[in-house]
N, C-alpha and C positions, 0 to 999 in steps of 0.2 A: 067115494065121495070125501069121506073122513080124508085119507089120505091127499087128494086133491085140495082140498081147503086148506089144511095143514101146511103143503107145499108153498099155497099161496101167500099165506100167512107169513111163513119164513122168509119167501122173498121179499114181501114187505118190511117188514122186520130189517134186512139186511141193506135194501135201499135206503131207507130212514135212518139208518145207522151211518152211512155212505154219506148220506147228505148233511147231518148233523156233523160229521168229521169236516169236511168240505168246509161247512159253514165256522168252525171252529177254527180251523188254521187262516181261512180268510178273515179272520174276527183279529187272531192274532198277529196275522201280517200287517192288516191297516192298523192295529194300535200301535206294533213297532215303527210303522212308517210315520204316525202321526206324533212319537214321541219326537223331543227336542225341538231347537228352533231352526225355520225354514231360511235356507240362503238360495243363491241363484248366481249361475258362472254362464258367461258366453263365450264359445269357442270360436275360432275361425277355420279350423281344421274340422278333418272327418272323425266322428265320435265311434269309429265302428268297433265293435267290441264292448261299449257302453250298453248298459241296460236298466230298467227299473230293480230294485235290491242290489244296484253295486257298490262295494263298499266305498266310503270316503276316508281316506285317513290323513293323519296327522304326524308327518316323520314316521310312519311306518303303524303307530297305532291307530286300529280303526275304531272311529269318533262319530259314525253317521252313516247312512243309506242313499241314493238316489230315489227320489220319488219321480220325477218326470224327466222324460228326454225329449224334446220338439224343435223346432223351427222359428226363432225370431218372427220371420216373418208372418206365421200364422198366431203366436201370443200378442204381439204388440204389431199391428197391423199398420203400414205406414199412412200417413195424410193422402199422399197420389202415389199410389201403388201405380201407376203407368208414364210417371216421371222419367225421363230420361238420365236424369242427376241424382236418380235412388241412392241415398248414403248405405255405402258398403256393411252399414253395422246391422241391417236388415238381414243381410244374407249369412247371419250367422247363426249357430246352434244352441239353443236355451237347454241346461241343466238344470232343476230344481233338487235339493237334497236337504236333509235335516239334520242338524248335526247336535249331539247331546253334549252342551257346554259343562256339565257338571264333569267329564272325563278331560275338557282342557283346563279347567279353574273358575271357580264359581267366581271369580274377579278379573273374568278374562273381559279387556277393553276390544271391541271389534273395531272401529274406527284407528283407533290407535295402533293394532296391528298392521290395518291396512296401508297406513301412512309409514309403517316401517319396512312394509315389504310383504306383506302376505299375500301370495299368490295360488291360485289353483292350477294343476300341471297333471295331462293326461298321463297315466304311465302304464305300461304294458307288464302282462305278470306271463313274462316267463314266453315259452314259446306255445301258447294254448289260444292264443289269439284276444283273450279276453282283457279288459284295459279296467281302471279304476283312475280314482280323481285322487289325488295327492297334493295337501294343502303344504307350503315351505314357504320359507322367507327368504328374498332374494333382494339383488340390491335395487330399491325404488327408483332410482335416479336412471337406472337402464331400462325400468320397466314400469314406464307412468301407468295413471290411472287412466285410462280414455273414456271419457264423459259418452251419456248415450242419448240419444234424441226422443226418449218415452220416458216415462215414470215407472221404475219398478215395482212390483207385489210384494217384491222381498228386498232383504240387504244384499248387496250383490260384492262378491269377491271377483275382483278381476284374475283374467288366465294369461298364461305366458303359453308361447308354443312348447311341446312336447320335443324331447330329444330327438327325434326320429324328424319330425318337422322342422326343427332348427339345422340338422344336416343338410337335410333335403333340399330346405330354402338356398343355404351354403352353396349346394355343388350346383344349382341351379342360378345362382348369382353367379359363379364365375363361369358357368358356360353360356351364357349373357355375354358377361365380358368380353370372354373369347369370340364370341358369333359378333359383337359390335367393332373387334380389332380389324384393322384391313391388313388383313395378311400377306395380299400382295405385294402392297406397300413395305412392310416390313420388310419381305423378302428380299424386294429390291434395293432396301437400304442396305442388307445384309450383303449382297451382291456387290455392290460401289464400297463398302467398307474392305471385303475380300480383295479387289482390285487396287483400291489405293494402298493396301499392306503391301502388295505384291511389288508395286510403282518403288515405293518408297525401299523394299528393300534388294530390289535389282539394280535400281539407278537416282534415288533419292537419298535424303539427308542419311536414313539409315544405312545405305551403302557406302555411305562417304565416309562415316563412323567406323565402319566393320574395316576399311580399307585404313584408315589411320591407325585403327589399334594393331593390325598385320604391320604396319610400318614401323610402329614403337616396340611391337615385339620382334621384330629385325634386327633393330637396333640395340636392344637391350643384348642380343644373342651377340652380336659384333665387340659390344662393349665388355662384355664376359670374357670371351675370346682371347680380347686384345690385353686382359687385365693381368695375365697370369696368376690366376687365382690359387693354383697348387702349390708355386714357388711362394706365394704370401704364407699360406697355409704353412709350408714347412718353416721358413723363417720363424712364423709365432712359435712353431713347435721347438726349433732350436731355441729361442730366447728363452722359452719356458721351462726346458730343459736343462739349460746351460750352468757352468759353475756360479756365473755370479747373481742369477737366482738364488741357487743353491743356498749360496754364503748369504745372501739377503735373509732368505727365508730361516737360514739357523739362527742368524744373530736377533730375527723377531724371537723367535721361538725362546733363546735365552733371555731376551730382553722381558719377556711376558712371565717368564720364571722367576726372574728375580721381582717384578712387580707382584704376582703374588705373594713369593715369600715377605716382601715387605707389607702388604696387606696383612696377611696372616700375624705379623708383630703388632700391628699398630693398636689391636685392642688393649695388648699387655701395654702399650706405653702410655695409652690414655688413662689406663685405671691407674700407672703408678703416677701419673702426673696429678691426677686427681686427688691419690692419697698426699704427695707430697703440698698441694695446695691447701689439703685439710690439716696437715700438722703444722705447716705455717702459719695458718689463720689460728690454731689452740695456743700456738707459743706466743703469737702476737698478744693474744686476750690473756693469757699468763702475766705475760711482761706489764704491760698496762696496769693488770690488778697490784703489781708489786712495788712498780716505779711511782702508784697516785699516792703513798704514804710518805715517801721517802720526799718526794716535790714537795707536799705540806710541812715536812720538816725544814726542808730548805727553805721552803718561804717564810716560817716563822721564826730562823734562825737569822736569816737577811736582815729580819725587822728589827729583831734584837741588837745586833750589829749596827745597824743604821742609826738606833737611840744610844747605843754607848759612844758613837762615833759624834753625836752631835754634842754628848754631856761632854767629852774631853775637849772637846773646841772649846767649850765654854770657860771650863774650868780644869786645866791639864795638873794643877798639882791634887787634884784629886786620886789620880793614880797612885803618888808616894804618901801623901799624909792621911788620904780617906776620909779627909773631912768636907762636911758641906759646903757647898759654893756661897760665896758672901751676898746678903740679900740685895734684892736689887735698890738702885738711888730712888729715893722718894721723889715725887713729880713735883715739879715747880707749884707755887702758889698761884691761886687764879687770883686775876686783879680785882681789887675789889672787897677783896677778902677780909674780915679782924685779925689783928695781930693776935 
């Protein structure tokens, strides 16, 4: 009895411990999910590989976790579910997640980031098949924000198609365009084009152009044959190697040598001319300095001679006697003056 009671107590203790451990794990998980600011995003594509607890990354950095994945039709029921013109927005998938804004920045402006092109995109984790949400910036003009006909419970980060979806859409669009093209009509037009080309080559304008080109070649060949090009070439060679040409070349070489000799002497002649001009300038300056006083003396002597000539003309006897000239006669008395 004692051993069975001990075993029962041990079993109860183990079960209680497991329950407590599970409760702690759930509490921690719920606490982790409840941290951060809630957001939601709507995807038009399949979100296979995305589940609760999936990481939300911003440029590769983990900033949050997915808290819920569902259908927009169930989360935001349309007012007329049976309407044939049901808005395509209700056919999307809604993904809710929480972001630790502190990892992005305390001054993060959500609305400004959306206006600048912040978008959510599904990314694949290698070949595992799992997916995660990547927040990134794209061109807002090419990826505008689409309005929704309901009132979201949390701020909405718009989504853009994943890379695989974009590739699939491009291939599908190309296949659609090919399917819409009228291949039989294109083949008929191609056949008509080939027929027209054959006609042009055989008897059309192209054929006439080829014939004209052939005739031109034949004419050129005849002219070349009749022009005696070998004789003309031989005459040119004889003229080039003749004595007159050799004499002219020799005279040109001699003239070139003389010109080179004269050119070599020109610097010395120029230098001598410059020296002569400089000496002439110095001699002229010296002569001017010496002639200055002489000219002044000549000027003074000329003035003295002019004065002596005037004196002799008034008193010629002054040269013999050396007496002073007589005084000038008195002036006549003025009329009415006293005697």
